[in-house]
PyMOL CGO cylinders between C-alpha atoms (Angstrom):
from pymol import cmd
from pymol.cgo import CYLINDER

trace = [
    CYLINDER, 0.00, 0.00, 0.00, 1.20, 3.50, -0.71, 0.3, 1, 1, 1, 1, 1, 1,
    CYLINDER, 1.20, 3.50, -0.71, 1.26, 6.11, 2.00, 0.3, 1, 1, 1, 1, 1, 1,
    CYLINDER, 1.26, 6.11, 2.00, -0.94, 9.16, 1.69, 0.3, 1, 1, 1, 1, 1, 1,
    CYLINDER, -0.94, 9.16, 1.69, 1.15, 12.30, 2.07, 0.3, 1, 1, 1, 1, 1, 1,
    CYLINDER, 1.15, 12.30, 2.07, -0.23, 15.56, 3.38, 0.3, 1, 1, 1, 1, 1, 1,
    CYLINDER, -0.23, 15.56, 3.38, -0.25, 17.95, 0.39, 0.3, 1, 1, 1, 1, 1, 1,
    CYLINDER, -0.25, 17.95, 0.39, 0.17, 20.96, 2.67, 0.3, 1, 1, 1, 1, 1, 1,
    CYLINDER, 0.17, 20.96, 2.67, 3.78, 21.71, 3.58, 0.3, 1, 1, 1, 1, 1, 1,
    CYLINDER, 3.78, 21.71, 3.58, 4.82, 21.55, 7.20, 0.3, 1, 1, 1, 1, 1, 1,
    CYLINDER, 4.82, 21.55, 7.20, 5.68, 24.87, 8.83, 0.3, 1, 1, 1, 1, 1, 1,
    CYLINDER, 5.68, 24.87, 8.83, 9.31, 25.83, 8.51, 0.3, 1, 1, 1, 1, 1, 1,
    CYLINDER, 9.31, 25.83, 8.51, 11.68, 28.66, 9.25, 0.3, 1, 1, 1, 1, 1, 1,
    CYLINDER, 11.68, 28.66, 9.25, 11.15, 30.45, 5.92, 0.3, 1, 1, 1, 1, 1, 1,
    CYLINDER, 11.15, 30.45, 5.92, 7.37, 30.34, 5.83, 0.3, 1, 1, 1, 1, 1, 1,
    CYLINDER, 7.37, 30.34, 5.83, 6.90, 33.87, 7.16, 0.3, 1, 1, 1, 1, 1, 1,
    CYLINDER, 6.90, 33.87, 7.16, 9.14, 35.32, 4.48, 0.3, 1, 1, 1, 1, 1, 1,
    CYLINDER, 9.14, 35.32, 4.48, 7.46, 33.18, 1.83, 0.3, 1, 1, 1, 1, 1, 1,
    CYLINDER, 7.46, 33.18, 1.83, 3.98, 34.39, 2.85, 0.3, 1, 1, 1, 1, 1, 1,
    CYLINDER, 3.98, 34.39, 2.85, 5.17, 38.01, 2.91, 0.3, 1, 1, 1, 1, 1, 1,
    CYLINDER, 5.17, 38.01, 2.91, 6.73, 37.68, -0.53, 0.3, 1, 1, 1, 1, 1, 1,
    CYLINDER, 6.73, 37.68, -0.53, 3.52, 36.13, -1.92, 0.3, 1, 1, 1, 1, 1, 1,
    CYLINDER, 3.52, 36.13, -1.92, 1.47, 39.03, -0.52, 0.3, 1, 1, 1, 1, 1, 1,
    CYLINDER, 1.47, 39.03, -0.52, 3.82, 41.69, -1.87, 0.3, 1, 1, 1, 1, 1, 1,
    CYLINDER, 3.82, 41.69, -1.87, 4.11, 39.92, -5.22, 0.3, 1, 1, 1, 1, 1, 1,
    CYLINDER, 4.11, 39.92, -5.22, 0.35, 39.51, -5.61, 0.3, 1, 1, 1, 1, 1, 1,
    CYLINDER, 0.35, 39.51, -5.61, -0.31, 43.16, -4.84, 0.3, 1, 1, 1, 1, 1, 1,
    CYLINDER, -0.31, 43.16, -4.84, 2.46, 44.33, -7.19, 0.3, 1, 1, 1, 1, 1, 1,
    CYLINDER, 2.46, 44.33, -7.19, 1.45, 42.09, -10.09, 0.3, 1, 1, 1, 1, 1, 1,
    CYLINDER, 1.45, 42.09, -10.09, -2.27, 42.77, -9.98, 0.3, 1, 1, 1, 1, 1, 1,
    CYLINDER, -2.27, 42.77, -9.98, -1.72, 46.42, -9.08, 0.3, 1, 1, 1, 1, 1, 1,
    CYLINDER, -1.72, 46.42, -9.08, 0.61, 46.69, -12.07, 0.3, 1, 1, 1, 1, 1, 1,
    CYLINDER, 0.61, 46.69, -12.07, -2.01, 45.12, -14.33, 0.3, 1, 1, 1, 1, 1, 1,
    CYLINDER, -2.01, 45.12, -14.33, -4.56, 47.59, -12.98, 0.3, 1, 1, 1, 1, 1, 1,
    CYLINDER, -4.56, 47.59, -12.98, -2.13, 50.47, -13.53, 0.3, 1, 1, 1, 1, 1, 1,
    CYLINDER, -2.13, 50.47, -13.53, -1.54, 49.38, -17.10, 0.3, 1, 1, 1, 1, 1, 1,
    CYLINDER, -1.54, 49.38, -17.10, -5.26, 49.10, -17.76, 0.3, 1, 1, 1, 1, 1, 1,
    CYLINDER, -5.26, 49.10, -17.76, -5.78, 52.54, -16.19, 0.3, 1, 1, 1, 1, 1, 1,
    CYLINDER, -5.78, 52.54, -16.19, -3.24, 54.05, -18.56, 0.3, 1, 1, 1, 1, 1, 1,
    CYLINDER, -3.24, 54.05, -18.56, -4.69, 52.20, -21.54, 0.3, 1, 1, 1, 1, 1, 1,
    CYLINDER, -4.69, 52.20, -21.54, -8.34, 52.99, -20.80, 0.3, 1, 1, 1, 1, 1, 1,
    CYLINDER, -8.34, 52.99, -20.80, -7.87, 56.44, -19.26, 0.3, 1, 1, 1, 1, 1, 1,
    CYLINDER, -7.87, 56.44, -19.26, -9.49, 55.51, -15.95, 0.3, 1, 1, 1, 1, 1, 1,
    CYLINDER, -9.49, 55.51, -15.95, -8.28, 56.07, -12.39, 0.3, 1, 1, 1, 1, 1, 1,
    CYLINDER, -8.28, 56.07, -12.39, -9.78, 53.23, -10.35, 0.3, 1, 1, 1, 1, 1, 1,
    CYLINDER, -9.78, 53.23, -10.35, -8.43, 49.98, -11.81, 0.3, 1, 1, 1, 1, 1, 1,
    CYLINDER, -8.43, 49.98, -11.81, -5.13, 50.21, -9.95, 0.3, 1, 1, 1, 1, 1, 1,
    CYLINDER, -5.13, 50.21, -9.95, -7.07, 50.11, -6.66, 0.3, 1, 1, 1, 1, 1, 1,
    CYLINDER, -7.07, 50.11, -6.66, -9.19, 47.21, -7.95, 0.3, 1, 1, 1, 1, 1, 1,
    CYLINDER, -9.19, 47.21, -7.95, -6.00, 45.40, -8.96, 0.3, 1, 1, 1, 1, 1, 1,
    CYLINDER, -6.00, 45.40, -8.96, -4.38, 45.90, -5.55, 0.3, 1, 1, 1, 1, 1, 1,
    CYLINDER, -4.38, 45.90, -5.55, -7.45, 44.68, -3.67, 0.3, 1, 1, 1, 1, 1, 1,
    CYLINDER, -7.45, 44.68, -3.67, -7.93, 41.76, -6.07, 0.3, 1, 1, 1, 1, 1, 1,
    CYLINDER, -7.93, 41.76, -6.07, -4.25, 40.82, -5.80, 0.3, 1, 1, 1, 1, 1, 1,
    CYLINDER, -4.25, 40.82, -5.80, -4.33, 40.86, -2.01, 0.3, 1, 1, 1, 1, 1, 1,
    CYLINDER, -4.33, 40.86, -2.01, -7.58, 38.88, -1.90, 0.3, 1, 1, 1, 1, 1, 1,
    CYLINDER, -7.58, 38.88, -1.90, -6.46, 36.22, -4.34, 0.3, 1, 1, 1, 1, 1, 1,
    CYLINDER, -6.46, 36.22, -4.34, -3.13, 35.89, -2.56, 0.3, 1, 1, 1, 1, 1, 1,
    CYLINDER, -3.13, 35.89, -2.56, -4.81, 35.44, 0.81, 0.3, 1, 1, 1, 1, 1, 1,
    CYLINDER, -4.81, 35.44, 0.81, -7.12, 32.84, -0.72, 0.3, 1, 1, 1, 1, 1, 1,
    CYLINDER, -7.12, 32.84, -0.72, -4.15, 30.99, -2.24, 0.3, 1, 1, 1, 1, 1, 1,
    CYLINDER, -4.15, 30.99, -2.24, -2.30, 31.10, 1.08, 0.3, 1, 1, 1, 1, 1, 1,
    CYLINDER, -2.30, 31.10, 1.08, -5.37, 29.75, 2.87, 0.3, 1, 1, 1, 1, 1, 1,
    CYLINDER, -5.37, 29.75, 2.87, -5.51, 26.76, 0.55, 0.3, 1, 1, 1, 1, 1, 1,
    CYLINDER, -5.51, 26.76, 0.55, -1.76, 26.22, 0.80, 0.3, 1, 1, 1, 1, 1, 1,
    CYLINDER, -1.76, 26.22, 0.80, -1.18, 26.78, 4.52, 0.3, 1, 1, 1, 1, 1, 1,
    CYLINDER, -1.18, 26.78, 4.52, -4.75, 26.64, 5.86, 0.3, 1, 1, 1, 1, 1, 1,
    CYLINDER, -4.75, 26.64, 5.86, -6.18, 24.30, 8.44, 0.3, 1, 1, 1, 1, 1, 1,
    CYLINDER, -6.18, 24.30, 8.44, -4.71, 20.84, 8.57, 0.3, 1, 1, 1, 1, 1, 1,
    CYLINDER, -4.71, 20.84, 8.57, -7.37, 18.17, 8.93, 0.3, 1, 1, 1, 1, 1, 1,
]
cmd.load_cgo(trace, "trace")
């Protein structure tokens, strides 16, 4: 029989830095996409939408990756 491995990684020393880098990266990437769309479309609100969307999606991804262990 094969062993079932837990797909979620165990906590380690670098997890805090990894989570912080994911949050910063998500905000920068989606904020940058929003900034680019703002410049292209002549609007002024998509950068804020991109930042909020980036933070939300990153938190959701982190929840699935490091969330509760059952």
